[in-house]
C-alpha positions as CSV (number, residue, x, y, z in Angstrom):
1,X,69.4,129.3,43.5
2,X,72.6,127.5,41.7
3,X,72.3,123.8,41.3
4,X,75.6,123.4,43.4
5,X,73.6,125.0,46.6
6,X,70.4,123.4,46.2
7,X,72.0,120.4,48.2
8,X,73.3,122.1,50.8
9,X,69.3,123.9,51.5
10,X,67.6,121.4,53.8
11,X,64.4,119.7,51.6
12,X,61.1,121.2,53.2
13,X,59.2,118.6,55.4
14,X,55.6,119.7,55.5
15,X,55.0,117.5,58.9
16,X,57.6,120.4,60.4
17,X,55.6,123.0,58.8
18,X,52.4,121.9,60.3
19,X,54.2,121.4,63.4
20,X,56.0,125.1,63.7
21,X,58.0,125.1,61.5
22,X,60.8,122.5,63.1
23,X,62.9,122.6,59.5
24,X,63.3,126.7,59.5
25,X,63.2,128.1,62.7
26,X,64.8,125.5,64.3
27,X,66.8,123.1,62.4
28,X,68.2,125.7,59.9
29,X,70.9,123.0,58.2
30,X,70.7,125.1,55.3
31,X,70.0,129.2,57.0
32,X,71.1,129.4,59.9
33,X,73.8,127.2,60.8
34,X,75.9,127.9,58.3
35,X,77.8,124.4,56.4
36,X,78.9,121.5,58.3
37,X,82.1,120.7,59.8
38,X,83.5,118.6,56.9
39,X,84.8,115.5,58.2
40,X,88.8,115.1,59.2
41,X,90.8,112.6,57.2
42,X,93.3,111.1,59.5
43,X,95.6,110.5,56.0
44,X,96.0,113.7,54.9
45,X,99.6,114.1,55.2
46,X,99.7,118.3,55.4
47,X,97.5,118.1,58.4
48,X,99.3,119.8,61.1
49,X,99.6,118.5,64.6
50,X,97.3,120.2,67.5
51,X,99.5,123.5,69.1
52,X,99.0,127.1,69.7
53,X,101.6,129.1,68.8
54,X,100.6,132.1,70.7
55,X,100.2,130.1,73.4
56,X,104.5,128.9,72.9
57,X,104.7,133.0,72.8
58,X,103.0,133.7,75.7
59,X,104.5,131.5,78.1
60,X,108.0,132.0,76.7
61,X,106.9,136.2,76.8
62,X,106.0,135.5,80.9
63,X,109.1,133.9,81.4
64,X,111.1,137.4,80.7
65,X,109.0,138.5,82.7
66,X,109.2,136.7,85.7
67,X,112.2,134.0,85.1
68,X,113.1,133.1,88.7
69,X,109.9,131.8,89.9
70,X,108.1,130.5,86.7
71,X,110.6,128.8,85.3
72,X,111.2,127.0,88.4
73,X,107.7,126.0,87.6
74,X,107.9,125.0,84.1
75,X,110.9,123.0,84.6
76,X,109.2,120.4,86.5
77,X,105.5,121.0,84.7
78,X,106.9,121.2,81.3
79,X,109.0,119.3,79.0
80,X,110.8,120.5,76.4
81,X,108.3,118.7,73.9
82,X,106.1,120.7,75.4
83,X,106.6,123.4,72.8
84,X,106.3,122.1,69.5
85,X,107.9,124.8,67.0
86,X,111.0,124.2,67.2
87,X,112.7,127.9,67.3
88,X,110.5,128.1,70.6
89,X,111.1,124.7,72.3
90,X,115.2,125.6,71.1
91,X,114.7,128.9,73.2
92,X,112.9,127.3,76.2
93,X,115.7,125.3,76.5
94,X,118.3,127.7,76.5
95,X,116.4,130.1,79.0
96,X,116.2,126.7,81.5
97,X,120.0,126.5,81.1
98,X,120.4,129.8,81.8
99,X,117.5,129.6,84.9
100,X,120.4,126.7,86.6
101,X,122.9,130.3,87.6
102,X,124.8,130.6,84.2
103,X,123.6,133.8,83.2
104,X,120.7,136.2,83.6
105,X,117.6,135.6,81.4
106,X,117.2,139.0,80.0
107,X,116.7,140.1,76.2
108,X,120.7,140.8,75.9
109,X,122.0,137.9,77.7
110,X,119.9,135.4,75.3
111,X,120.5,137.8,72.3
112,X,124.2,137.7,72.6
113,X,124.1,133.6,73.5
114,X,122.2,132.7,70.4
115,X,123.6,134.3,68.1
116,X,127.5,133.2,69.5
117,X,126.2,130.2,69.3
118,X,125.0,130.2,65.4
119,X,121.2,129.9,66.6
120,X,120.3,133.5,66.7
121,X,118.7,133.2,62.6
122,X,117.3,129.5,63.7
123,X,114.7,131.7,66.5
124,X,113.7,134.3,63.7
125,X,116.3,136.5,64.3
126,X,116.5,139.4,67.2
127,X,113.4,140.9,66.4
128,X,112.1,137.8,67.6
129,X,113.1,138.0,71.0
130,X,112.1,141.8,71.3
131,X,108.6,140.8,70.2
132,X,108.8,138.6,72.7
133,X,109.5,141.1,75.4
134,X,106.2,142.7,74.7
135,X,103.9,140.2,73.7
136,X,102.4,140.4,76.9
137,X,101.8,143.0,79.3
138,X,101.9,141.0,82.7
139,X,102.9,136.9,83.3
140,X,99.9,137.0,85.3
141,X,98.2,135.0,83.0
142,X,100.8,132.1,82.8
143,X,98.8,129.2,84.5
144,X,96.5,129.6,81.5
145,X,99.1,129.7,78.9
146,X,100.6,126.8,80.3
147,X,97.6,124.7,80.5
148,X,97.3,125.2,76.7
149,X,100.4,123.5,76.0
150,X,100.4,120.8,78.4
151,X,96.5,119.8,76.4
152,X,97.9,120.3,73.0
153,X,101.4,118.1,74.2
154,X,99.1,115.6,75.7
155,X,97.2,115.6,72.1
156,X,100.3,115.1,70.1
157,X,101.5,112.0,72.4
158,X,98.3,110.2,71.7
159,X,98.1,111.0,68.5
160,X,101.8,109.5,68.3
161,X,101.2,106.5,70.0
162,X,97.9,105.5,68.4
163,X,99.6,105.8,64.9
164,X,102.3,103.4,66.7
165,X,100.3,101.5,67.3
166,X,98.0,101.3,64.1
167,X,101.5,101.0,62.2
168,X,102.3,97.8,64.1
169,X,99.1,96.6,63.4
170,X,99.1,96.5,59.9
171,X,102.5,95.6,60.1
172,X,102.9,93.4,62.7
173,X,105.1,90.5,63.0
174,X,104.1,89.5,66.6
175,X,101.5,87.6,68.5
176,X,98.0,89.6,68.5
177,X,97.9,89.4,72.6
178,X,102.0,90.9,73.0
179,X,101.0,93.8,70.4
180,X,98.1,94.4,72.5
181,X,99.9,94.6,75.2
182,X,102.4,97.2,73.9
183,X,99.0,99.2,72.6
184,X,98.1,99.3,76.3
185,X,101.3,100.0,77.3
186,X,101.7,102.8,75.0
187,X,98.5,104.7,76.0
188,X,99.0,104.5,79.9
189,X,101.9,105.2,79.4
190,X,100.6,109.2,78.3
191,X,98.4,109.3,81.2
192,X,101.3,107.8,84.0
193,X,103.8,110.3,82.3
194,X,101.0,113.3,82.6
195,X,100.3,112.6,86.2
196,X,103.9,111.9,87.6
197,X,104.5,115.8,86.9
198,X,104.2,118.2,89.4
199,X,103.1,115.4,92.5
200,X,105.7,117.2,95.2
201,X,103.2,118.6,97.8
202,X,104.2,121.0,101.0
203,X,105.6,119.2,104.3
204,X,102.3,120.8,105.6
205,X,100.1,118.3,103.5
206,X,102.1,115.6,104.7
207,X,101.6,116.6,108.3
208,X,97.9,116.7,108.3
209,X,97.8,113.5,106.3
210,X,99.9,111.8,109.3
211,X,97.9,113.4,112.1
212,X,94.9,112.3,110.7
213,X,96.1,108.9,110.4
214,X,97.4,109.1,113.7
215,X,93.6,110.5,114.8
216,X,92.3,107.4,113.4
217,X,94.6,105.0,115.2
218,X,93.5,106.8,118.3
219,X,89.8,106.6,118.0
220,X,89.7,102.6,117.5
221,X,92.9,101.5,119.5
222,X,94.2,98.0,119.0
223,X,92.6,97.8,115.2
224,X,94.8,96.4,111.9
225,X,95.5,99.1,109.5
226,X,95.7,96.9,107.1
227,X,94.0,93.5,105.4
228,X,94.6,90.3,108.0
229,X,95.7,87.5,107.0
230,X,94.2,85.6,109.6
231,X,97.1,84.7,112.0
232,X,97.0,86.5,114.9
233,X,100.8,86.8,115.8
234,X,101.6,87.7,111.7
235,X,98.8,90.1,111.5
236,X,100.9,91.8,115.2
237,X,103.9,92.1,113.4
238,X,102.5,93.4,110.4
239,X,99.5,95.7,111.4
240,X,97.7,93.7,108.7
241,X,99.1,94.0,104.8
242,X,99.4,97.0,104.2
243,X,98.7,99.0,100.5
244,X,101.6,99.5,98.5
245,X,103.2,97.4,100.4
246,X,105.2,94.2,98.8
247,X,105.2,90.6,101.1
248,X,108.0,87.8,100.1
249,X,106.7,84.7,101.2
250,X,109.8,82.2,100.4
251,X,110.5,78.8,101.0
252,X,112.1,75.6,99.6
253,X,109.7,73.6,97.2
254,X,106.8,71.3,99.1
255,X,107.0,73.3,102.1
256,X,103.1,74.6,102.3
257,X,104.0,78.2,100.6
258,X,101.1,78.3,98.3
259,X,98.9,76.7,101.3
260,X,99.7,79.1,103.1
261,X,99.4,82.1,100.6
262,X,96.0,81.1,100.1
263,X,94.8,80.3,103.3
264,X,95.5,84.1,103.6
265,X,93.6,85.2,100.2
266,X,90.2,82.8,101.7
267,X,91.0,84.6,105.0
268,X,90.9,88.5,102.8
269,X,88.1,87.2,100.2
270,X,85.5,85.3,102.4
271,X,85.9,87.1,106.2
272,X,86.6,90.4,105.0
273,X,84.9,90.9,101.9
274,X,88.6,91.8,100.0
275,X,88.5,91.6,96.7
276,X,91.6,89.5,95.7
277,X,93.5,88.8,92.3
278,X,95.5,85.5,92.1
279,X,98.2,84.7,89.9
280,X,99.4,81.3,89.4
281,X,102.2,80.8,87.1
282,X,102.5,77.0,88.5
283,X,99.5,75.5,89.6
284,X,95.8,75.6,87.1
285,X,92.9,78.4,88.6
286,X,91.2,74.3,88.8
287,X,93.7,73.1,91.3
288,X,94.1,76.3,93.0
289,X,90.0,76.0,93.5
290,X,89.9,72.7,94.7
291,X,92.9,73.4,97.5
292,X,90.3,76.1,98.7
293,X,87.6,73.8,98.7
294,X,89.2,71.0,100.8
295,X,90.5,74.0,103.2
296,X,87.1,75.9,103.2
297,X,85.2,72.3,103.6
298,X,88.1,70.8,106.3
299,X,87.5,67.7,104.4
300,X,91.5,65.2,103.4
301,X,92.1,65.4,99.5
302,X,92.9,62.0,99.2
303,X,89.3,60.8,100.3
304,X,87.6,63.7,97.2
305,X,90.5,62.6,95.5
306,X,89.3,59.0,95.8
307,X,85.5,60.2,95.3
308,X,85.2,58.4,99.0
309,X,82.9,60.8,101.2
310,X,80.2,60.7,103.8
311,X,77.4,62.6,103.7
312,X,78.3,65.3,106.1
313,X,81.5,65.4,104.0
314,X,79.4,66.2,101.2
315,X,77.7,68.5,102.8
316,X,80.5,70.4,104.0
317,X,82.4,70.7,100.6
318,X,79.1,71.5,99.3
319,X,78.8,74.7,101.8
320,X,82.2,75.5,100.9
321,X,81.6,75.7,97.2
322,X,78.9,78.2,97.7
323,X,81.1,80.0,99.7
324,X,83.7,80.2,97.5
325,X,81.3,81.4,94.8
326,X,80.4,84.9,96.8
327,X,84.0,85.5,96.9
328,X,85.6,88.0,94.9
329,X,88.9,86.0,93.9
330,X,90.2,86.7,90.3
331,X,92.8,83.5,88.8
332,X,94.5,84.4,86.3
333,X,96.7,81.1,85.3
334,X,99.3,82.5,82.8
335,X,102.6,80.7,82.4
336,X,105.3,82.7,82.6
337,X,103.4,86.0,83.2
338,X,105.4,89.2,81.5
339,X,106.0,91.7,84.2
340,X,104.2,94.3,81.9
341,X,101.0,92.3,81.1
342,X,100.9,91.7,85.3
343,X,100.5,95.1,85.5
344,X,98.2,95.6,82.5
345,X,96.1,92.8,84.6
346,X,96.0,94.7,87.8
347,X,95.1,98.1,86.1
348,X,92.4,96.4,84.9
349,X,91.4,94.6,87.4
350,X,91.6,97.6,89.8
351,X,89.2,99.4,87.8
352,X,86.8,96.9,87.3
353,X,86.8,95.1,90.6
354,X,88.7,97.1,93.2
355,X,90.9,95.1,94.2
356,X,92.6,95.0,97.3
357,X,95.1,92.3,97.3
358,X,97.6,90.7,94.9
359,X,99.0,86.7,95.2
360,X,101.4,85.9,92.6
361,X,102.8,82.0,92.7
362,X,105.9,82.6,92.0
363,X,107.9,85.4,91.7
364,X,111.0,83.5,89.5
365,X,108.4,82.0,87.0
366,X,107.9,85.3,85.5
367,X,109.9,87.2,82.8
368,X,110.6,90.6,81.9
369,X,111.0,91.9,78.8
370,X,115.1,92.0,79.1
371,X,117.4,90.7,76.2
372,X,118.4,87.2,75.9
373,X,122.0,88.4,76.6
374,X,121.3,90.1,79.8
375,X,121.7,87.7,83.4
376,X,118.6,86.1,84.9
377,X,120.2,88.8,87.9
378,X,118.9,91.4,86.0
379,X,116.0,89.7,84.7
380,X,114.6,89.3,88.6
381,X,115.5,92.6,89.1
382,X,113.2,94.2,86.4
383,X,110.3,91.9,87.6
384,X,110.6,92.5,91.4
385,X,110.9,96.0,90.8
386,X,108.3,96.1,88.4
387,X,106.0,93.9,91.0
388,X,107.0,97.0,94.2
389,X,106.0,99.8,91.9
390,X,102.0,98.3,90.8
391,X,101.7,97.7,94.8
392,X,102.5,101.6,94.8
393,X,100.5,102.3,92.4
394,X,97.7,100.8,93.0
395,X,97.9,100.7,96.9
396,X,97.1,97.5,97.5
397,X,99.6,94.6,99.3
398,X,100.9,92.4,97.0
399,X,102.0,88.7,98.0
400,X,104.6,87.5,96.3
401,X,106.3,83.8,96.6
402,X,109.6,82.9,95.9
403,X,111.9,79.8,96.1
404,X,114.7,79.5,98.3
405,X,118.2,77.9,97.4
406,X,119.4,74.8,98.1
407,X,122.2,76.6,100.9
408,X,119.4,75.8,103.5
409,X,119.9,72.4,103.4
410,X,123.3,72.6,103.9
411,X,123.6,74.3,106.6
412,X,123.9,72.9,110.6
413,X,119.8,73.7,112.2
414,X,118.8,74.6,108.4
415,X,117.2,78.0,109.6
416,X,116.3,79.9,106.5
417,X,118.1,83.8,105.7
418,X,117.5,86.1,103.8
419,X,120.7,85.4,101.8
420,X,119.1,81.9,100.8
421,X,116.3,83.5,98.0
422,X,117.1,83.0,95.1
423,X,119.1,85.9,93.1
424,X,118.4,87.8,96.3
425,X,119.6,91.3,96.1
426,X,117.0,92.5,94.8
427,X,114.0,90.8,96.0
428,X,115.7,91.7,99.2
429,X,115.7,95.4,98.4
430,X,112.4,95.8,97.2
431,X,110.5,93.4,99.6
432,X,108.9,95.8,102.6
433,X,108.4,92.0,104.2
434,X,109.8,89.0,103.7
435,X,108.7,85.8,105.6
436,X,110.7,82.9,105.1
437,X,109.0,79.0,105.9
438,X,110.2,76.2,106.9
439,X,108.4,72.8,108.3
440,X,110.2,70.5,111.1
441,X,108.9,67.6,109.5
442,X,109.9,68.0,106.0
443,X,112.0,65.7,104.1
444,X,115.9,66.5,104.5
445,X,115.4,68.8,106.9
446,X,115.9,66.6,109.6
447,X,118.6,65.8,110.6
448,X,120.2,62.8,111.6
449,X,121.0,61.2,115.0
450,X,122.7,57.6,115.9
451,X,122.4,58.4,119.9
452,X,117.9,58.2,119.2
453,X,117.0,54.9,119.4
454,X,114.3,54.5,116.8
455,X,111.4,54.7,119.7
456,X,112.7,58.1,121.0
457,X,113.0,59.0,116.9
458,X,109.7,58.4,115.7
459,X,108.1,59.7,118.7
460,X,110.1,62.7,117.6
461,X,108.7,63.0,114.5
462,X,105.4,62.2,115.3
463,X,106.3,65.3,117.8
464,X,107.6,67.6,114.9
465,X,104.6,66.6,112.2
466,X,103.0,69.5,110.7
467,X,104.9,72.0,113.2
468,X,105.9,75.1,110.9
469,X,107.7,78.4,111.2
470,X,107.1,81.1,109.7
471,X,110.6,83.3,110.2
472,X,109.7,87.5,109.6
473,X,113.2,88.5,108.7
474,X,112.9,91.5,107.2
475,X,109.9,94.1,108.2
476,X,110.5,97.3,107.2
477,X,108.0,98.6,109.3
478,X,107.6,96.5,112.7
479,X,109.9,94.3,114.3
480,X,110.5,90.9,113.4
481,X,110.4,87.8,115.0
482,X,108.9,84.4,114.3
483,X,105.4,82.6,113.7
484,X,104.8,79.3,114.8
485,X,102.5,77.1,112.4
486,X,101.3,74.6,112.0
487,X,100.6,72.4,108.4
488,X,98.2,70.0,108.4
489,X,98.9,68.6,105.2
490,X,95.2,66.7,104.4
491,X,93.3,69.6,104.5
492,X,96.1,72.3,103.1
493,X,95.7,74.6,105.8
494,X,98.2,76.0,108.2
495,X,96.9,76.9,112.0
496,X,98.8,78.6,114.8
497,X,100.3,77.4,117.3
498,X,102.4,78.0,120.5
499,X,105.4,77.9,120.8
500,X,106.7,74.9,122.5
501,X,108.8,74.5,125.3
502,X,112.3,73.6,123.8
503,X,112.0,76.0,120.6
504,X,113.2,79.7,120.8
505,X,111.5,82.6,118.9
506,X,113.8,84.4,116.5
507,X,113.6,87.9,115.9
508,X,116.2,91.2,116.8
């Protein structure tokens, strides 16, 4: 045997020979299986991208056999880039243009058009079109050829995304966490684009889904279909927080909107065992958890801050901490969170922990990847649309806190309205539900009245202490109304209450 081939022969193993000769009979690396494939050189510039010439020709040939049905399907399922060869891609574009009603998709019309446009040589001449006519005998296998094209196109997109990421990693001039988010975004966009195609379903499919949901409601009348908030009237208006919906909870500063949303988070995670993600852009995670402990234990925040707890109060705090340790609440305290980072983190949490609810505190502190020259309104619009898109993609309710502008403080009666939302246009449009929180005892919301004496004013202040109102100003899938609440400041908790005699419920 020549020396240069000796290295390909499996060395004789006496142990293998004694146990049945596996080195030759089963292993067979030197004789039976041939040479192993050489490792792929990812730096080889001559290596072509994945594509299949016969599959591309097969699809084009099928179009010539049955253009009306197959080209309509292809326009939804196959982007131009699914054809790798420039000639095939050019011919596909012309066929789609003809299919829109300009000319018949057939040999003579295509030949004349390409000749007049000076493109006939680019596709290989009239002989190429003639070859396509007889390349496949029937369009019956179109689905198989199309599958090959989509797979090859997906592989090329993966290669492109990863190549860009590798190059950016070598030549990075930005923060590494930002680069990592861009890499994830590129790879995820490949999946998103793939899954977003051909999603149109016939009406009968949606009718059956709707009927199943109605049937489910009839089996258990009165049952909430969404995640309960812990407030009966609010749940009655919304039927619980619904997956895919964006609930904007807005108020002026210090009204207690953070406390209200954390009360909802606590109820969802502890009472209903729903995993919840909380994005706190204003407050640290420790401060948020401290609020959760106070509300859960029913112990005054000031007593905890002063370190003056009775034995019973200490036991209550300990029990609250024990309960919260079991809760699936995930807090992200990244300041100035970018909407792209938010989306990436939500996707991870959904995959890893199957989160069923998201809370954001608060919208105006988020950032969007827009140019500095863009207006703040455009940035808020991008953020709002991004949040709504995450709600729909993950099919979870997203409760978003937002700020109201100062206009409410100058209005008689100081009842908030939708127009009081900062940069209200896009937020109001994207939100499925908008709740405006106000409190009668909030400093700055009270009106001075010289006709009242001091005792009457003090009595009125005492009666209105903690009295809150959540005004459901928009409800895309239900009625609007006012939800009366009471805020217990020392416990950081909102509770339900009944309307007073002098109060009038709002709504449609």
